[in-house]
N, C-alpha and C positions, 0 to 999 in steps of 0.2 A: 806776811813774812818779809824780812829784810834780806835780800839776796845780792851777793856780789858776783859778777861775771867776769872772768878772765878770758880774753878773746872776744871782746864785745864788738869789734868792728868786722869780725869774720862772718861768713855765710850763715852759720848756725847761731852764733852768739847774738847777732843783731835780731834775728827772728825770735830767738828765745826771749830777749828783752821786751819785744813788743807783746808777745804772748803772756809773759809774766805780768806786765803792766795791766793788760786787759783782765787778768784774774785778780787784780787788786793788790799785788805785791809791790813793794818798794825795791827798785833795782839800782845798784851802784855799779858803775863801770870801772874796771881796772884797765889801765892803758900804760904803754911805755912812753907816750908822747905828752910832755908837760904842757898844761894849758889847753889841752884838747877839749872842746865842748861837744858833747854828744846829746842830741835831742832824745827825750824819752827816758833819761836816767835821772834819778834823784840827785846823784852827785858823781864826781869822777875822782878816782884815786890812782896813784902811780904804782906801777910794778917796778920795783927798784932793781937796778942792774947788779948791785952788790949788797951784801948784808941781808937782813930780813926782806923777803920778796914783797910782802904786802902787809898792810895794816888792816886787819879784819875786825877791828873794834866796832861793836854795835851791830854786827851782822849775825843773822841766824844761820845762814848757809853761804857757802862759796861753791860756784860752779866753774871748774877749770877746763876750758876748751882749747887752750893754747897749744900750738905745735907747728913746727915747720911742715910745709906741704910735702907730701910724699910723691908729688908729680915731678917730672924731670928725671933724667938718667941718674941712677944711683952710683955716683962716684964715691970714692972713699970720704971726701970732705962732705958731700951731701948726706951720706949715711951718718956721719958724725953729728951734723947739725940736726938731723931728724931725732937722733937719740937725746942729745943734750937739751933740745927745746922741749922735750917731753919729760924725761926722767929727772934731769938736773933741776928744772924749774919746779916740778911737782915736789921734789925733796925740799927745796927751799921754801915752798909754800907751807908744807907741814912743819918745818922748823920755825917758821914765823908764828904758827899757832902755839908752839911749845913755849915761846918767849912771853906769851901773854896769858894772864889768868882769865881775862874776858875773851873767850874765843867762840867761834860758831859751833853749832851742834852737828852740822852736816857738811860733808865734803862730797860733791858730785864731781867725779873726775873722768875725763874722756879716755877712751881706749878704742879698740876696733875688733871686728870679726877676724882680722888678721891673726889674732891670738890663737885661732884654731889651726892655722896652717892649711895645707892641701889635704882634704879628707875624702875625696871621691863622693860616693853616694851616701855616706854616713850622715844620719840626722844628728845635728849638734844642738845641745841645750846648754844652759849655764853650768850644768854639772859635768859637761864633757871635759876631757883632759886637754891640756894645751898642746899646740902643734910644734912644728919645727920650721926653721927659716928665719930670715932677718926680721920680718915684721912680727912674727910670733915671739921672738926674743925681745924685741922692743916693747911689745905690749905686756909681756910677763914682767919685765923690770919696771915698766911704767906703773902697772897696777900695784906692784910690791911697794913702790915709793909712796903711792897714795894710801895704801893700807896701814902704813906706819901711824896714820892719824887715829886709828882705832885704839892705840895704846894710851891716848890722852882723852878718850871718851867720845870721839866723834863717830857718827854713823857715816860709813863710807859706801858710796855707790859707784860702780865702775861701768861706764857706758860703752858696751861693745857694739859699736855702730857699723852698719853695712854701708853700701853705696847710697848716698842721700840725693834724692831727686827734688830740685826746686827750680822755680822759674828763672831766677836771676843769676844763679851761680851754681857751682858744683858740676856734676857730670852732664846734666841735661842740656844746657845751652850748646855745648860742644857736640854732643850726640845729635842734636836737632840739625845743626849746620851740616855735619857729615852726611847724614841720611838725606837731607834735602838736596844735596849736591849729587845724590845717587851713588855715593861711594861707600855706603855702609854695608856691613855683612858680618857673619858670625866670626868669632875669634877662635883659632885653632879648630878642633873638631866640633865645637859648640856644645859638647856634652857637660861641661863644667857648670855647677850650680852657682847662681848669682844671688846674693842676699842684698836686697834693696829696701829702701824706706822713703816715703814721701816726707818732705820737710815738715809739713804740718804734724805728722805723727812723731817725727824726731823730737820736735820741741814739746809736743804734747806728752810724750813719755818722760822727758826730763822733768817737766812740771809734776807729772804723776808720781815720779820717784821722790821729788821734794816733799810732796804733800802726803805720802803714805809711809809712815815710820816703820812699817814692817819690811820694807824693801831695803835690802842691804847686800853688799857684794856685787858680783857681776850681773848685769841685765842686758839681754840681747835687744838692741834697737834695730829691728828688721821687720819687714812685713810678714804676716803669717802665710803668705803665698810666695814662697821662693820659686824661682824659675831657672831653667837652664839658659845658657847663653844663646842657644839657637832660638828658644821661645822668646827670650827678651828681644833679640834682633828682629824677629817677625813682628812683635808687638810695636816696636818703635817704627818700623817701616809702615805698618798699617796706620799708625797715628799721624804720620806726616805725609801719607799717600805717595810713598816712593818705594821702588823695589829694593830688596836687600840681596844683591847678587854678587858682591865682591868680597869673598871671605879673606881673612888675613891668616895665612898659614902659620903654624906654630914656629917653624924654623925662622921665618921672616921676623916675627915678633921678638924672638930671642936675639936675633942678629941686631935689630934696631935698638931694642930696649935693654938688652942684657938681663941682669938679675931682676929688674923691675917688671919684666914680662910676667913674672909670677902673679902679680896683682890681677892680671887679665885672664890668666890661664888656670890658676889654682881653683879648685872646686870646694865651696863651703856652703853646705845645705843647712843653714842656721834657722832655728825655730825660736820665736819669742815666747818661750814657755812661761817665764816669770811675769811678763807683761800681761799675758792672757789670764793666768791664775790669780793675779792681783786685781783683776777687774777692768783693765784698760780696754776701751772700745776704739778700735782703729777707724780713723776717718777715711783712709784710702787703703783698704786691704788688698784690692786687686790691681794688677799692673795696668790693664787696659783703662780702667777708670782713672787711675792715678795719672797716667800720661795725658788723658783727655783734659784733666784739670790743669795741667801745666800748659796746655795749648790755649 
């Protein structure tokens, strides 16, 4: 399969390119940097700043992973960049497809478990209703922009990804440093559910979605073993052989982070129902083993 990846230099995009190459697929990198040479890619194409976003001629599928980081305090300008880098770019990508008779058959588009909002102990599957809040609104509009490609015959898959754990980037390197300094601890009351996934399974599920034509619409990219924040904290502490004795109170998180604190305190007990029913075999289903592999 000929696959174009937007967001190729990112944490997930670069790992996806390596895994796709290993499966025998041909991978094209889309980048905003003219003349950028990236190893492991068949070719490099530009993401245009204006007009049609991409030229997808000759590709069977496009995987769009681009988006402004949600880390850092959510000022008004930061929130605007988060929205535009996702929704506006995805809309332009779909518009690019509409301009060409030769277009890909598949659009795999990033989204997030933030679509479900704060849901307490409720078990969430792909058929669960959307939630409320800033991230839920962003994900809803982002997915709607991608689903416009269905009207021109593309199969659209929406990647509702949880917290991705990988060796080199993402949440794990920061968590490891914090806990090794002995300053790790639960967040708030620790009862909120955390949906996580190992990077190997993140890219494995994206390739699984590419290769299985029955998969369409949202798919939860999370481990089948969701844990509470308190359990997650204890598992990290055990993995790095440090105590977890300094909790971060809810009021302090909201004072320091403002609206962004919801990312740490909202409870999302997400289940990868579609991944399991479609036959995907998780490489790292349990948190203890997943953390050991990262060390």
